[in-house]
C-alpha positions, 0 to 999 in steps of 0.5 A: 420208856417214853422215849424208846416209844418216841424213837420207836414211832419216829423210826416207823414214820420215817420207814412209812415216809420211805415205803411212800417215796418208793411207791411213789417212784414205781407208780411214776415209772409205771405212768411212764411205760403206761404213757410209752405203750399208749403213744406206741400203739395210738401213735403220738400227737406231738412226734406225728408219729401214728403207732400200731393203729396208723401202720395196720391202717395203711396195711388195710389200704395196701391190701385192698390196693393189692385185692382191686389189682388182683381182681383187675388180673383176674378178669384179664384173664377171664377175657384173654381166656375167652378171647383164645376160645372164639379165636379158636373156635372161629378158626375151626369153624373155617377149617371145617367150612373150608373143608366143606368147599374144597370137596365140593369143587 
């Protein structure tokens, strides 16, 4: 009976050792995957990649550049519209003056 109890304890210890080994393997796998996720998000100093954070910063810079270009185009459009308006107004005034002068002569 003592031998069977020792065998049972030994089997349990082996089973526990196997479970501990499996858990350690799973933890190592999770750690590796977590490191990959962190590298993807924050970048990796060894490979000099920026990750998603760097990509987002780059996109913010590009968006700012596009907004600046759009603002410049809007300003040009306003200036062009005012110039056309002034030229047409001057032409109308000149036409009016010319009509008055032609009636006087």
